[in-house]
C-alpha positions in Angstrom: 58.6 72.6 103.8 57.6 71.2 100.3 60.7 69.0 100.4 59.6 67.5 103.7 56.1 66.8 102.3 57.7 64.8 99.5 59.9 62.9 102.0 57.0 62.2 104.3 54.6 61.0 101.5 55.7 57.3 101.5 55.5 57.0 105.3 52.3 55.1 105.3 53.8 52.5 102.9 56.9 52.1 105.2 54.8 51.0 108.2 54.8 47.2 108.5 53.2 44.7 110.9 55.6 42.6 113.0 54.6 40.5 116.1 51.0 41.8 115.7 51.9 45.5 115.9 52.6 48.3 113.4 56.2 49.4 113.3 58.7 51.5 111.4 62.2 50.0 110.8 65.4 51.7 111.9 66.7 52.2 108.3 63.5 53.8 107.1 63.4 56.1 110.1 67.0 57.1 109.5 66.2 58.0 105.9 63.2 60.1 107.0 65.3 61.9 109.7 68.2 62.4 107.3 70.8 60.6 109.4 72.8 57.4 109.1 71.1 54.3 110.4 74.2 53.5 112.6 74.0 57.0 114.1 70.3 56.5 114.9 70.8 53.1 116.5 73.7 54.4 118.6 71.7 57.3 119.8 68.9 54.9 120.9 71.4 52.6 122.6 72.8 55.5 124.6 69.3 56.0 125.9 68.2 52.4 126.1 66.1 52.7 129.2 63.8 55.1 127.4 62.9 52.3 124.9 61.2 49.3 126.6 60.3 46.3 124.5 56.9 47.7 123.5 58.6 50.8 122.2 61.4 49.1 120.3 62.7 45.6 119.6 65.2 44.0 117.2 63.8 41.7 114.5 64.9 38.1 114.7 66.7 36.6 111.7 63.5 34.7 110.7 61.3 37.8 111.0 63.8 39.8 108.9 64.0 37.2 106.2 60.2 36.8 106.2 59.7 40.5 105.9 62.1 40.9 103.1 60.4 38.1 101.2 57.0 39.9 101.5 58.0 43.5 100.8 60.4 44.8 98.1 61.7 48.4 98.6 64.8 50.0 97.2 65.5 51.8 100.5 66.3 48.6 102.1 69.6 48.4 100.2 69.4 44.8 99.1 70.6 42.0 101.5 71.5 43.7 104.8 73.4 41.6 107.3 72.4 43.6 110.4 68.9 42.9 111.7 67.0 46.2 111.9 65.2 47.5 114.9 61.5 48.0 114.9 59.9 51.1 116.5 56.2 51.1 117.5 54.2 54.4 117.6 55.3 55.0 121.2 58.9 54.3 120.3 58.8 56.8 117.4 57.3 59.4 119.8 60.2 58.8 122.2 62.8 59.3 119.4 62.0 63.0 119.3 63.5 63.3 122.8 66.7 61.5 121.6 67.2 63.1 118.2 67.0 66.7 119.1 66.9 68.3 115.7 64.2 70.4 114.1 63.8 68.0 111.2 63.3 65.0 113.6 60.5 66.8 115.4 58.8 67.8 112.2 59.1 64.3 110.7 57.7 62.8 113.9 54.6 64.8 113.5 54.1 63.4 110.0 54.8 59.8 111.3 52.2 60.2 114.0 49.7 61.4 111.4 50.5 58.3 109.3 49.8 56.0 112.3 46.5 57.8 112.9 45.5 57.3 109.3 46.2 53.6 109.6 44.1 53.3 112.7 41.2 55.1 111.0 41.5 52.8 108.0 41.4 49.8 110.3 38.1 51.1 111.8 36.7 51.7 108.4 37.3 48.1 107.4 35.5 46.7 110.4 32.6 49.1 109.8 32.4 48.1 106.2 32.3 44.4 107.2 29.5 45.1 109.7 27.4 46.9 107.0 27.9 44.1 104.6 26.6 41.6 107.1 23.5 43.8 107.5 22.9 44.0 103.8 23.5 40.3 103.3 20.8 39.5 105.8 18.4 42.0 104.2 18.6 40.8 100.6 17.9 37.3 99.2 20.2 34.7 97.7 20.5 36.3 94.3 23.1 38.8 95.6 25.1 36.2 97.5 27.8 36.0 94.8 28.2 39.8 94.9 28.7 39.9 98.7 31.2 37.0 98.5 33.2 38.9 95.8 33.3 42.1 97.9 34.5 40.2 101.0 37.2 38.5 99.0 38.4 41.9 97.9 38.5 43.2 101.5 40.7 40.3 102.7 44.5 40.4 101.9 46.1 37.3 100.5 47.1 34.8 103.2 49.5 31.9 103.2 48.1 28.4 103.6 49.2 28.1 107.2 47.3 31.2 108.2 44.1 29.9 106.7 43.4 27.7 109.7 39.7 27.0 110.7 40.7 27.7 114.3 40.3 31.5 114.1 37.8 34.3 114.3 36.8 36.0 111.0 34.2 38.4 112.3 33.4 40.1 115.6 30.1 42.0 116.0 28.6 44.0 118.9 25.1 43.5 120.0 22.7 46.4 120.2 23.3 46.5 124.0 26.9 47.6 123.2 26.5 49.8 120.2 25.2 52.9 122.0 28.6 54.4 122.6 29.0 57.8 124.3 31.5 59.3 121.9 33.1 58.9 118.5 36.5 58.2 120.2 35.1 55.2 122.0 33.5 53.9 118.9 36.8 54.3 117.0 38.8 52.5 119.7 36.3 49.6 119.7 36.7 49.2 115.9 40.5 49.3 116.1 40.5 46.6 118.9 38.3 44.4 116.8 40.5 44.9 113.8 43.6 44.0 115.8 41.9 40.8 117.1 40.8 39.7 113.6 44.2 40.4 112.1 45.9 37.6 114.1 44.2 35.2 116.4 43.9 31.5 117.4 40.3 30.6 118.4 38.9 27.1 118.7 35.6 26.1 120.3 36.0 22.9 122.3 34.0 20.0 120.8 32.8 22.2 117.9 34.9 22.0 114.8 32.8 24.5 112.9 35.4 27.2 112.4 36.4 29.7 111.2 34.1 31.4 113.6 31.9 34.5 113.9 31.7 36.1 117.4 28.9 38.3 118.7 29.4 40.1 122.0 26.6 41.3 124.3 26.0 42.1 127.9 23.0 40.6 129.7 22.4 40.5 133.4 25.9 41.7 134.2 27.4 38.9 132.1 29.5 39.2 128.9 28.0 36.8 126.4 30.1 35.2 123.6 27.6 34.0 120.9 29.7 32.0 118.5 28.6 30.8 115.0 30.3 29.2 112.1 31.5 31.2 109.1 28.2 30.6 107.4 26.2 31.9 110.4 25.1 28.5 111.8 24.8 28.7 115.6 27.7 27.0 117.4 27.6 27.8 121.1 27.1 30.5 123.7 29.4 31.3 126.6 28.7 33.7 129.5 31.4 35.3 131.7 30.6 37.2 134.9 31.8 40.8 134.4 32.3 41.2 138.2 35.5 39.1 138.0 37.0 41.6 135.5 35.9 45.0 137.1 38.8 45.4 139.5 41.5 44.7 137.0 40.0 46.7 134.2 39.6 49.7 136.6 43.2 49.4 137.7 44.4 49.0 134.2 42.7 52.2 133.1 44.2 54.1 136.1 47.8 52.9 135.3 47.4 53.7 131.6 46.6 57.3 132.5 49.7 57.4 134.7 51.7 55.8 131.9 50.7 58.3 129.2 51.4 61.2 131.6 54.8 59.8 132.5 55.9 59.6 128.9 55.5 63.4 128.7 56.9 64.4 132.1 58.8 61.6 133.9 62.3 60.2 133.9 63.1 57.0 131.9 63.4 54.9 135.1 59.9 56.2 136.2 58.5 55.4 132.8 59.9 51.9 132.9 58.5 51.2 136.3 55.0 52.3 135.4 55.3 50.4 132.0 56.2 47.2 133.8 53.2 47.5 136.1 50.9 48.3 133.1 52.1 45.3 131.1 51.8 43.1 134.3 48.1 44.1 134.7 47.4 43.5 131.0 49.0 40.1 131.3 47.1 39.4 134.5 43.8 40.3 132.8 44.7 38.2 129.8 45.5 35.1 131.9 42.2 35.6 133.8 40.2 35.7 130.6 42.1 32.7 129.2 41.3 30.7 132.4 37.6 31.7 132.2 37.4 30.4 128.7 39.4 27.2 129.5 37.4 24.1 128.6 35.1 26.1 126.4 37.3 27.9 123.9 41.0 27.4 123.2 42.9 30.6 122.7 46.6 31.3 122.8 48.1 34.0 125.0 48.3 36.6 122.2 44.7 36.1 121.4 43.7 36.4 125.0 45.6 39.7 125.2 43.7 41.1 122.2 40.4 39.8 123.7 41.2 41.5 127.0 42.0 44.7 125.2 38.5 44.6 123.6 36.9 43.9 127.0 38.7 46.9 128.4 37.5 49.1 125.5 34.0 47.9 126.0 34.2 49.3 129.6 35.6 52.6 128.4 33.1 55.4 128.5 35.3 58.1 127.0 
């Protein structure tokens, strides 16, 4: 067991972000499971229907080259020709039903714990940013340089093309939304905010004051977007009727419950059918949100998806 702990220790460092999601690559998984990468990939291909695209996908050549330029690790074996496969948290969970060894099951438990640790860390970063905002408003200008230095330490280095003014740099919830019924709901909200801030395109029409700060509140059955510039100057306020989202949010929660149950008990074809419906509802909600913001805020589809996820989590009562 001690040997497994040593092998599982670097799992957190092996998890990387690709296409806006956290994944483990096939060669890292093969090393953790103690099997050849080719054997792992072949086992997955024999059970391809169990791995829809949000469970597993193959990196493009550009993604693979970009990833290798960002991260240096000896386990990657230098310049590989074959593009690796990326497994999301759900894909890793499904692997335990394909690789039927005791080691695979035990390693999967450690991998799941690593994903949980990363989600908790994401929530802590958002919470720290919110507390810094509160402190900065409380104290006068003599501490401004201190707060600025702390924020710079919290933000990872970014390439110049990512430093666009057309993006959100902060999302806060009004007092009307902070009274959550459980710690699980609070945690999911923080993770949804973290994912949105990690990668987004957000541009207020006719207001070039980005990057932007977004504050969400609910007043008179309307979801209010209060948008300010990076230095807290008011920019605009947008209200969306919640009634237009209720049906799709309700249906989305119902099908998510069916989906998670299916992963445990259903056949691959049943899982795929439910998963297609789940993704279809999520896409429908994202398109609806994007259309409601049209003419007021420019967002791309991926940002609309992350915003819709946050809207769903705000409706979740635990």
